[in-house]
Every structure is written in C-alpha cells, then in structure tokens.
C-alpha positions, 0 to 999 in steps of 0.5 A: 184721683183717677178716672176710669174710661173704657176700662183704661185708667187715666192718671190725673194725680196721685198722692205718692210715687209709690201709689202711681207706680202700683196703679199704673203698673210701671216697670219697678226696675226703674227708680221712680221719683218726682221732679217738680210734681211730675213722675219720672225715672232717671235714664243713665247712659255713657259716652266717650269722655270729652276731656280724654286724648290719645297719649301716643307720642308718635303723632299717628292715629291709633286704635286703642282709644282714649286712655282716660283723665280725671273727668271720667275716672281714667276709664275713657267714658263718662256717664250722664243721666236725664229724666224720662217723664211718664206721659199718659194721654198726652200729659205727664203724671202728676204727684201731689205735694203734701201741704206743709201744715198737714200731718201724714201719719 
C-alpha cells in the first residue's frame, strides 16, 4: 500500500523486501532484508581486536601493532555488523509478514 503525495512516494507497508527496494529505488548493492517486519541492510565494519596483544618480549612500546589471536583469526582486526534501518518520513519502512494459513503461489 502506497500513498502518493506531491509526487513523492510515502512508504507505509510493502508485501516483500524486493517490492520495497524496487519501489523506493534503494541501493541494490546492499543486501536488504527485514528484521521484525522492518526493512534494513547490515552494515559491516572492522575494528582492532580486543583480544590481541603485542608479542614483543622486550617490554617497550612497538609500532607493528597486534599480532592476532584466535578471536580475530590471527589478523589483528575483528568485524562486526549492525542493522541500518530504512527510514521514510520519520518511520521505518514496514514489510508485511504473510499469515501462516495463506497460500502464496
């Protein structure tokens, strides 16, 4: 269901993620999904691993950085992902969940 006001599309609800991405002309490079009925894409970023420490035994500061551990896969950096919700007119874009008894063919 859509409302068209002054040639702008105000998203209320969509039947699928695919329909929302196409209608709202969202960036298709993101992997859009729904979380509890709200449209989002996961934003992934990296940060220095909290479990790593310098393996130099001389006790002085060094400039080579962390050597890695099991937590980060011996890379010295970890990755984390957070949801970024699509907001239109101050409200998140909603995706309808099909009822369990409905037949969608």
